[in-house]
C-alpha positions in Angstrom: 92.9 226.4 100.9 92.2 225.3 104.4 95.6 223.9 105.6 94.3 223.7 109.2 92.1 220.7 108.4 95.0 218.9 106.8 97.4 219.6 109.7 95.0 218.4 112.3 93.9 215.2 110.5 94.7 211.9 112.2 96.7 210.0 109.4 97.0 206.8 111.6 93.3 206.4 111.7 93.2 206.9 108.0 95.9 204.2 107.4 94.6 201.8 110.1 91.0 202.5 110.7 90.6 199.3 112.8 93.0 200.8 115.4 91.1 203.8 115.8 87.9 201.9 116.1 89.0 199.0 118.5 91.9 200.2 120.8 90.8 198.0 123.7 90.7 194.8 121.6 94.3 195.4 120.5 95.5 195.6 124.0 93.8 192.4 125.1 95.4 190.4 122.2 98.9 191.4 123.2 98.2 190.4 126.8 97.0 187.0 125.8 100.1 186.4 123.6 102.3 187.5 126.5 100.6 185.2 129.0 101.0 182.2 126.6 104.7 182.9 126.2 105.2 183.0 129.9 103.3 179.7 130.4 105.5 177.9 127.7 108.7 179.2 129.2 107.6 178.1 132.7 106.8 174.6 131.5 110.2 174.3 129.8 112.0 175.4 132.9 110.1 172.8 135.0 110.9 169.9 132.6 114.6 170.9 132.5 114.7 171.0 136.3 113.1 167.6 136.7 115.5 166.0 134.1 118.4 167.4 136.0 117.1 166.0 139.3 116.6 162.6 137.6 120.1 162.5 136.3 121.5 163.4 139.6 119.5 160.6 141.3 120.7 158.0 138.7 124.3 159.2 139.2 123.8 158.8 143.0 122.5 155.2 142.5 125.4 154.3 140.3 127.9 155.6 142.9 126.2 153.6 145.7 126.8 149.8 145.4 124.1 149.0 147.8 121.5 150.9 145.8 122.4 149.4 142.4 119.7 147.5 140.5 120.7 143.8 139.7 119.0 142.3 136.7 117.8 138.7 137.2 118.9 137.6 133.7 122.6 136.6 133.2 124.0 137.9 130.0 126.5 135.4 128.5 130.1 136.5 128.1 131.9 136.4 124.8 133.5 133.1 125.7 130.2 131.6 126.8 128.5 132.7 123.5 131.4 131.2 121.5 131.2 127.9 123.4 127.4 127.8 123.0 127.8 128.3 119.2 130.4 125.6 119.0 128.2 123.1 121.0 125.2 123.9 118.7 127.3 123.3 115.6 128.7 120.0 116.9 125.2 118.8 117.7 124.1 119.7 114.2 127.1 117.8 112.7 126.4 114.5 114.4 124.7 111.8 112.3 123.2 108.6 113.6 123.0 105.3 111.7 121.3 102.0 112.8 122.7 98.7 111.5 120.2 97.0 109.2 119.9 93.3 108.4 122.8 92.4 106.0 124.6 95.7 106.7 128.4 96.1 106.7 130.4 99.1 107.9 131.3 99.8 104.3 127.6 100.0 103.4 126.9 102.3 106.3 129.8 104.6 105.3 128.5 104.7 101.7 124.9 105.4 102.9 126.1 108.3 105.0 128.4 109.8 102.3 131.6 109.0 104.2 134.9 108.4 102.4 136.0 104.8 101.9 139.6 105.9 102.6 138.5 106.9 106.1 137.0 103.5 106.7 140.3 101.9 105.5 142.3 104.0 107.9 140.0 103.0 110.8 140.2 99.3 110.0 144.0 99.5 109.8 144.0 100.2 113.6 143.8 96.4 113.9 142.7 94.7 117.1 140.9 97.8 118.5 138.5 97.9 115.5 138.4 94.2 114.6 134.8 93.9 116.0 133.6 96.4 113.5 133.8 93.6 110.9 130.8 91.8 112.5 128.2 94.5 113.3 124.8 93.3 114.4 121.3 94.6 113.4 120.0 97.1 115.8 123.4 98.4 116.9 124.0 102.1 116.3 126.8 104.3 115.0 127.2 108.0 115.6 129.3 110.1 113.2 130.6 113.6 113.6 131.7 115.3 110.4 133.2 118.8 109.7 132.0 121.4 107.2 133.8 119.6 104.4 132.1 116.3 105.2 135.3 114.7 106.7 134.8 112.2 109.5 136.0 113.6 112.9 134.6 111.1 115.4 132.8 107.8 115.3 131.0 106.2 118.3 129.9 102.5 118.0 127.6 101.1 120.7 128.9 97.6 121.2 126.4 96.8 123.9 124.6 98.6 126.8 127.8 98.9 128.7 130.5 99.4 126.1 131.1 102.0 123.4 134.0 102.1 120.9 135.1 105.7 120.3 137.2 106.6 117.3 138.6 110.1 116.8 140.6 111.8 114.1 144.3 112.5 114.9 145.7 114.4 111.9 145.6 112.1 108.9 144.9 109.0 111.0 142.5 107.9 113.7 142.8 106.6 117.3 140.4 104.2 119.1 139.4 103.7 122.7 136.7 101.9 124.6 134.4 103.5 127.2 132.7 101.3 129.8 129.7 102.2 132.0 129.8 101.0 135.6 127.1 98.6 136.6 125.7 97.9 140.0 126.1 94.3 141.0 123.5 92.7 143.3 123.4 89.2 144.7 120.3 86.9 144.3 119.6 83.2 145.0 117.2 80.5 143.9 116.3 77.0 144.8 114.2 74.4 143.0 113.4 70.7 142.7 113.5 68.8 139.4 110.0 67.5 138.6 109.9 67.2 134.8 113.1 68.7 133.5 116.0 70.8 134.7 114.9 73.8 132.5 111.4 73.7 133.9 112.8 73.7 137.4 115.0 76.6 136.6 112.1 78.6 135.2 110.0 77.8 138.3 112.8 79.3 140.4 113.0 82.4 138.3 116.2 81.6 136.4 116.8 82.3 132.8 117.6 79.4 130.5 121.1 80.7 130.0 121.7 80.8 133.8 120.3 77.2 134.1 122.7 76.2 131.2 125.6 77.8 133.1 124.6 75.8 136.2 124.7 72.6 134.1 128.1 73.6 132.6 129.6 74.0 136.1 128.6 70.5 137.2 128.8 69.0 133.7 132.1 67.2 134.4 130.5 65.2 137.3 126.9 64.9 136.2 125.6 63.8 132.8 122.6 66.1 132.5 121.3 64.1 129.6 121.3 60.7 131.3 121.8 61.1 135.1 119.0 63.6 136.1 116.2 62.1 138.1 112.9 63.4 139.5 113.6 64.8 143.0 117.1 66.1 142.2 117.4 69.7 143.5 119.7 72.6 143.5 120.4 76.0 145.2 122.3 78.7 143.3 123.7 82.1 144.4 124.3 84.4 141.4 124.9 88.1 140.5 122.5 90.5 138.8 123.7 93.5 136.9 121.8 96.8 137.1 122.3 100.1 135.1 120.5 103.2 136.3 118.3 101.1 138.7 117.2 98.7 135.9 118.3 95.1 135.6 120.1 94.6 132.3 121.5 91.0 132.7 122.5 88.2 135.0 126.0 87.9 136.1 128.2 85.0 137.1 127.1 82.1 139.3 128.9 82.7 142.6 128.2 79.4 144.3 125.9 76.4 143.8 124.9 73.0 145.1 123.3 70.3 143.0 122.0 67.1 144.6 121.8 64.3 142.0 120.4 60.9 143.0 121.1 61.8 146.6 124.8 62.8 146.1 125.7 66.4 146.8 128.0 68.4 144.5 129.1 72.0 145.5 130.9 74.6 143.5 132.5 77.9 144.5 133.6 80.6 142.1 136.9 82.2 143.1 138.9 85.0 141.5 142.5 85.1 142.5 145.0 88.0 142.6 145.8 87.6 138.9 142.1 88.1 138.1 141.7 84.5 137.0 138.3 83.0 137.8 137.3 79.4 138.1 135.0 77.0 140.0 136.3 74.8 142.8 135.0 72.2 145.2 134.9 73.2 148.9 138.3 71.5 149.2 139.8 73.6 146.5 139.8 71.0 143.7 138.9 72.2 140.3 135.3 71.5 139.1 136.7 71.6 135.6 138.1 68.4 134.1 140.7 68.4 131.4 137.9 67.4 129.0 134.2 68.1 128.4 132.0 65.0 128.9 129.8 66.0 125.9 131.1 68.5 123.3 127.7 69.4 121.9 124.2 70.3 123.1 122.2 67.2 121.9 118.6 66.0 121.9 119.5 62.3 122.4 122.2 59.7 122.1 121.4 57.9 118.9 124.2 55.4 119.1 126.4 54.3 122.0 130.0 53.0 122.2 130.4 49.3 121.4 129.4 46.7 118.8 126.4 47.5 116.7 124.8 46.8 113.3 125.9 49.6 111.0 122.8 51.5 109.7 124.3 51.9 106.2 126.8 49.0 105.8 124.2 46.7 107.4 126.8 44.5 109.1 128.0 44.1 112.7 131.0 46.2 113.6 132.6 48.1 116.5 131.2 51.6 117.1 134.2 53.4 118.5 132.5 56.5 119.6 129.2 58.0 120.7 126.6 59.6 118.3 124.8 62.7 119.6 121.7 63.5 117.5 121.3 67.3 117.2 119.8 69.8 114.7 121.9 70.6 111.7 124.1 73.6 112.5 124.4 73.0 116.3 127.8 74.2 117.5 130.4 71.6 118.2 133.0 72.5 120.9 136.5 71.3 121.6 136.4 68.8 124.5 139.7 70.1 125.8 142.7 72.4 125.2 144.8 71.1 122.3 146.1 71.4 118.7 144.2 70.5 115.5 146.1 67.7 113.7 143.5 66.9 111.1 140.9 69.0 109.3 139.1 67.7 106.2 137.3 64.8 104.8 138.2 61.4 106.3 136.4 58.5 104.5 133.1 57.6 106.1 133.6 60.2 108.8 132.9 62.9 106.2 134.1 66.3 107.3 136.1 65.7 110.5 138.5 67.4 112.9 141.0 65.6 115.2 142.5 67.4 118.2 145.6 66.2 120.0 145.6 67.0 123.7 149.2 66.7 125.0 150.9 63.3 124.5 148.3 60.8 125.7 144.8 62.1 124.6 143.1 62.9 121.3 139.5 63.5 120.2 137.7 63.1 116.9 134.6 65.0 115.7 132.9 63.7 112.5 130.0 64.1 110.1 130.3 67.9 110.4 128.2 70.2 108.2 130.9 72.9 108.2 134.0 74.1 110.0 134.1 77.3 112.0 136.2 80.0 110.2 139.8 80.1 111.3 140.2 76.4 111.9 143.3 74.9 110.4 145.9 72.2 111.0 148.3 73.4 113.7 145.9 75.8 115.3 145.6 75.6 119.1 142.1 75.6 120.5 140.7 76.1 124.0 138.3 73.9 125.9 134.7 74.8 124.9 135.8 76.7 121.8 133.5 76.2 118.8 135.3 74.3 116.0 132.4 73.4 113.7 128.7 72.6 113.3 126.6 69.4 113.3 125.8 67.9 109.9 125.5 64.6 108.1 128.5 64.4 105.8 130.1 61.0 105.1 128.2 57.8 105.9 125.4 59.2 108.1 121.6 58.7 108.0 120.9 62.1 109.6 122.5 65.1 111.3 124.5 64.1 114.4 128.0 64.3 115.9 130.1 61.2 116.0 132.6 61.8 118.9 135.6 59.6 119.7 137.9 59.7 122.7 141.3 58.1 122.5 144.0 57.4 125.2 147.4 56.5 123.8 145.7 55.8 120.5 143.2 53.3 121.9 139.4 54.1 121.8 137.6 54.6 125.1 134.0 55.1 125.8 133.5 58.9 126.1 130.5 58.4 128.5 132.4 56.3 131.1 136.1 57.1 130.7 137.6 58.7 133.8 138.5 62.2 132.8 141.7 63.8 134.3 141.0 66.8 136.5 142.4 70.2 135.9 144.8 71.8 138.4 143.5 72.6 141.9 143.6 76.0 143.4 147.1 77.5 143.8 148.5 76.9 147.3 149.1 80.6 147.9 145.4 81.3 147.5 144.2 78.3 149.5 143.6 80.1 152.8 141.8 83.1 151.3 139.7 80.7 149.2 138.7 78.7 152.3 137.3 81.7 154.1 135.4 82.8 150.9 134.1 79.3 150.4 132.9 78.8 154.0 130.9 82.0 153.8 129.1 81.0 150.6 128.4 77.5 151.7 126.8 78.8 154.9 124.6 81.0 152.7 123.6 78.0 150.6 122.6 76.0 153.7 120.5 79.0 155.0 118.7 79.4 151.6 118.0 75.7 151.4 116.4 75.6 154.9 114.3 78.7 154.1 113.1 77.1 150.8 112.2 73.8 152.5 110.3 75.7 155.2 108.3 77.6 152.5 107.6 74.5 150.5 106.0 72.8 153.6 103.7 75.7 154.5 
């Protein structure tokens, strides 16, 4: 046996013939793998090094106040987030209701699923919430309720300037009024009567209500139904009320002059230290008389004081008052301060009211359609207060007011009787009033001259 051949045989090449055949290829493969590992390790080292530098840079910025980055968006604090949530919830809990025709507060509560017991508690507040009994169409209520549907707050817009606020206080409610401040401006107007007082007022830019106020001021001295003549003229200084730059209403007449049939009448409004306002002549005498000359806005005098043929009885008899023809339902006002001594039917007078004014004077109002609520025998009334409404009850051929004026029980002609004056201005205010009056009278004279000059251009 030839052992030499066995001993000298290359067993590696037998087991791995590819090694023996491609030694160079084997070495190249190892080199490529090695280079790839080096490249990967180098890349990892670079990334770690850059990350360390970045962290070091951020740390430096955080330690340097001047180099810190300030975000432009404010992140709300916990308290702010809580308050924002509370405000949003409150807005969502408010309900708004507008008063409809024929509505009552009870109907509004029922429509908004509010408890009747809560309404009862509110109305028990008395004087503060009394006006809630007479809500008007178009007015608004705002309710705030909690999660259980219980009323927490109620806001009632009485008008543009006044809001009634009601808020829960335990098991009851408290009420308060909030008023908006208005800007008061002064304006003036002058006009001459051509066809009627109201037409003259409109030509001067006055509202009918302001013209009526002017007539009320001078109504004790001038009978605006009978005494007005073409060529009469007036000048008036009055207030205007503005809210947020917009005019919302006319204010009070501050001063006025009315020239009737050539005779001048002047009136000055004065508010004393006790906050009492009234109109006075330039000498400080009250423009107000103790009685109104006419207690109703009428279309015409249908029958005067004196003997006449009765339209129903058809015989001559004394007519002891004045008949003022007016539409049915026209308000009738008390001619002066006094006490009601009769209310009810009185023979041919129909529904009637008699008012006693002190010891000497009394007035009678007859043929009423109805009485104002709250009128009763013994009730004290103020001058100008509505006591009833024009009708045709009793012996009457049509709607009118029969008005009588008595002095010590004797009938006097209401159109001509001399009416007692109200008290003049208090002596302690006389000097301050005189300064105030002189200023306004000077303005009236200036406005008159300006108006005359413009009319002659």
